[in-house]
C-alpha positions in Angstrom: 171.1 97.1 -43.6 167.3 97.0 -43.8 167.5 94.1 -46.3 169.7 92.1 -43.8 167.2 92.7 -41.0 164.3 91.6 -43.3 166.2 88.5 -44.3 166.9 87.6 -40.7 163.3 88.1 -39.7 162.2 85.9 -42.7 164.7 83.1 -41.8 163.6 83.3 -38.1 159.9 83.1 -39.1 160.5 80.1 -41.3 162.6 78.3 -38.7 160.0 78.9 -36.0 157.1 77.6 -38.0 159.0 74.6 -39.2 160.3 73.8 -35.7 156.8 74.1 -34.1 155.3 71.8 -36.8 158.1 69.3 -36.4 158.4 69.1 -32.7 155.0 69.8 -31.4 152.8 68.2 -34.1 155.0 65.6 -35.6 154.7 67.1 -39.1 157.4 67.7 -41.7 158.7 71.1 -40.7 160.4 71.8 -44.0 157.0 71.6 -45.8 155.4 74.0 -43.4 158.3 76.4 -43.7 158.0 76.2 -47.5 154.2 77.0 -47.3 155.1 80.0 -45.0 157.7 81.2 -47.5 155.3 81.0 -50.4 152.7 83.0 -48.5 155.4 85.6 -47.5 156.6 86.1 -51.1 153.1 86.2 -52.5 151.8 88.8 -50.0 155.0 90.8 -50.2 154.8 91.0 -54.0 151.2 92.0 -53.8 151.7 94.7 -51.2 154.8 96.0 -52.9 153.0 96.2 -56.3 149.9 97.9 -54.7 152.0 100.6 -52.9 154.6 101.2 -55.6 155.2 105.0 -55.9 155.9 104.7 -59.7 152.4 103.2 -60.2 150.9 106.1 -58.3 152.6 108.6 -60.5 151.3 106.9 -63.6 147.8 107.1 -62.3 148.3 110.8 -61.6 148.2 110.5 -57.8 150.5 112.4 -55.6 153.5 110.6 -54.2 153.2 109.3 -50.6 154.3 111.6 -47.8 156.5 108.9 -46.2 160.1 107.8 -47.1 160.8 104.7 -49.1 162.4 103.1 -46.0 159.2 103.7 -43.9 157.1 102.3 -46.7 159.3 99.2 -46.9 159.1 98.8 -43.1 155.3 99.1 -43.2 155.1 96.6 -46.0 157.3 94.1 -44.1 155.1 94.5 -41.0 151.9 94.0 -43.1 153.4 90.8 -44.5 155.3 89.1 -41.7 152.7 89.8 -38.9 149.6 88.3 -40.6 151.5 85.4 -42.2 153.1 84.5 -39.0 149.9 84.6 -37.1 148.0 82.6 -39.8 150.6 79.9 -39.9 150.9 79.7 -36.1 147.1 79.2 -35.9 147.2 76.6 -38.7 150.0 74.6 -37.1 148.5 74.9 -33.6 145.2 73.4 -34.9 146.8 70.5 -36.7 146.1 67.1 -35.1 149.2 65.6 -33.6 150.6 62.5 -35.4 151.3 59.6 -33.1 153.9 57.1 -34.1 152.3 53.7 -34.6 153.5 51.1 -32.2 155.0 48.3 -34.1 154.1 44.9 -33.0 157.0 42.9 -31.8 157.8 39.8 -33.9 157.4 37.4 -30.9 
């Protein structure tokens, strides 16, 4: 169930960023969604690797006092929140592309 929720949040985030870039700034929304997806995957892989309980056991540290589900929720919040804010700021500060008016052949 948790994987379904995370997948829906990810798809919603990608659609939102792409839609804003396409409609408000005249940019290619698919490219901005792809950039957002790459940042999500990279940051998720980094935080998952950094907080992996098996790695803690190998280093001799005690396991975390929270459940794996709570750890996954915290990782998702640490990834989706900052990436969404970063991409919203980047898209909001992009200059708007105006369509060039074509001269009529008269």
